[in-house]
C-alpha positions as CSV (number, residue, x, y, z in Angstrom):
1,M,-37.8,-12.8,-3.2
2,N,-39.8,-9.5,-3.2
3,R,-38.2,-6.1,-3.5
4,S,-38.1,-5.2,0.2
5,T,-36.5,-8.5,1.1
6,R,-33.8,-8.0,-1.5
7,R,-33.1,-4.5,-0.1
8,V,-32.8,-5.8,3.4
9,C,-30.4,-8.6,2.2
10,L,-28.4,-6.1,0.3
11,L,-28.2,-3.7,3.3
12,F,-27.2,-6.6,5.5
13,C,-24.4,-7.7,3.1
14,L,-23.1,-4.1,3.0
15,V,-23.1,-3.8,6.8
16,V,-21.2,-7.1,7.2
17,A,-18.7,-6.2,4.5
18,S,-18.0,-2.8,6.0
19,A,-17.8,-4.3,9.5
20,T,-15.2,-6.8,8.4
21,S,-13.1,-4.2,6.7
22,F,-13.0,-2.1,9.9
23,A,-12.3,-5.2,12.0
24,Q,-8.9,-5.6,10.4
25,T,-6.0,-5.3,12.7
26,P,-3.3,-2.7,11.9
27,E,-1.0,-5.6,10.8
28,E,-3.7,-6.9,8.4
29,R,-4.0,-3.4,6.9
30,D,-0.2,-3.2,6.6
31,L,-0.2,-6.5,4.7
32,A,-3.1,-5.5,2.5
33,R,-1.3,-2.2,1.6
34,A,1.9,-4.0,0.9
35,E,0.2,-6.5,-1.4
36,K,-1.5,-3.7,-3.3
37,M,1.8,-2.0,-3.8
38,L,3.4,-5.3,-4.9
39,A,0.6,-5.8,-7.4
40,S,1.2,-2.3,-8.8
41,L,4.9,-3.1,-9.1
42,E,4.3,-6.4,-10.8
43,R,2.3,-4.6,-13.6
44,H,5.6,-3.1,-14.8
45,V,8.3,-5.4,-13.4
46,A,8.5,-9.2,-13.8
47,L,9.8,-10.3,-10.4
48,D,11.0,-13.8,-9.7
49,A,9.7,-15.6,-6.6
50,A,12.6,-14.7,-4.4
51,Q,12.4,-11.0,-5.4
52,K,8.7,-11.0,-4.8
53,E,9.1,-12.3,-1.3
54,K,11.9,-9.8,-0.5
55,V,9.9,-6.9,-1.8
56,K,6.8,-8.0,0.1
57,E,8.8,-8.2,3.3
58,I,10.3,-4.7,2.7
59,L,6.8,-3.3,2.1
60,V,5.2,-4.9,5.1
61,R,8.0,-4.0,7.5
62,N,8.0,-0.4,6.2
63,Q,4.3,-0.1,6.5
64,A,4.5,-1.2,10.2
65,E,7.4,1.2,10.9
66,F,5.6,4.1,9.2
67,R,2.4,3.4,11.1
68,L,4.3,3.8,14.4
69,E,6.0,7.0,13.1
70,R,2.6,8.4,12.1
71,E,1.3,7.8,15.6
72,S,4.3,9.5,17.1
73,A,4.0,12.5,14.8
74,K,0.2,13.0,15.3
75,G,-0.7,16.7,14.8
76,D,2.7,17.7,13.4
77,K,2.1,17.7,9.7
78,L,5.5,18.9,8.7
79,R,7.2,16.2,10.7
80,L,4.8,13.6,9.2
81,F,5.6,14.9,5.7
82,R,9.4,14.5,6.4
83,L,8.9,11.1,7.9
84,A,6.9,10.0,4.9
85,N,9.6,11.2,2.5
86,E,12.3,9.5,4.4
87,R,10.3,6.3,4.5
88,L,9.7,6.4,0.7
89,K,13.4,7.0,0.1
90,K,14.3,4.0,2.3
91,I,11.8,1.8,0.5
92,D,13.0,3.0,-2.9
93,D,16.7,2.2,-1.9
94,E,15.8,-1.2,-0.6
95,I,13.8,-2.3,-3.6
96,S,16.3,-0.9,-6.1
97,A,19.0,-3.0,-4.4
98,I,17.0,-6.1,-5.1
99,L,16.2,-5.4,-8.8
100,R,18.3,-6.4,-11.7
101,P,19.4,-3.6,-14.1
102,D,16.9,-4.7,-16.7
103,Q,14.0,-4.3,-14.2
104,K,14.9,-0.8,-13.1
105,S,13.1,0.9,-16.0
106,G,9.9,-0.9,-15.1
107,Y,10.4,0.2,-11.5
108,E,10.8,3.8,-12.5
109,A,7.5,3.5,-14.5
110,T,5.8,2.2,-11.4
111,K,7.0,5.1,-9.3
112,E,5.9,7.6,-12.0
113,E,2.5,6.0,-12.0
114,L,2.3,6.4,-8.3
115,H,3.4,10.1,-8.4
116,R,0.9,10.8,-11.1
117,A,-2.0,9.2,-9.1
118,M,-0.9,11.3,-6.0
119,R,-0.9,14.5,-8.0
120,E,-4.3,13.8,-9.4
121,R,-5.7,13.2,-6.0
122,K,-4.6,16.5,-4.6
123,P,-7.3,19.2,-4.6
């Protein structure tokens, strides 16, 4: 394969990959975000199968609810900020209720990692 053919193939692959990522439904994006959050949690907390399923359900449900809240608060940054904080508190309470006492320190480490990443992203 010559150089220009490889470039065209690479460009085609990039276009297809980007098109499929934009073609996701909001529900698929909610599920992907929830799975990413669950993977982050599992780095610090060993969840059993039942806990994993409950946490995933909590995250997916809250992603969907927050997506609707974001749409209703469009343009109102203060309201959006308040809604996000309320949603995070709700998620935190629901997940904490599922965890055993020995898992809570790992959960706190996960939250701290998330907060640190958010602070580093801020300009």
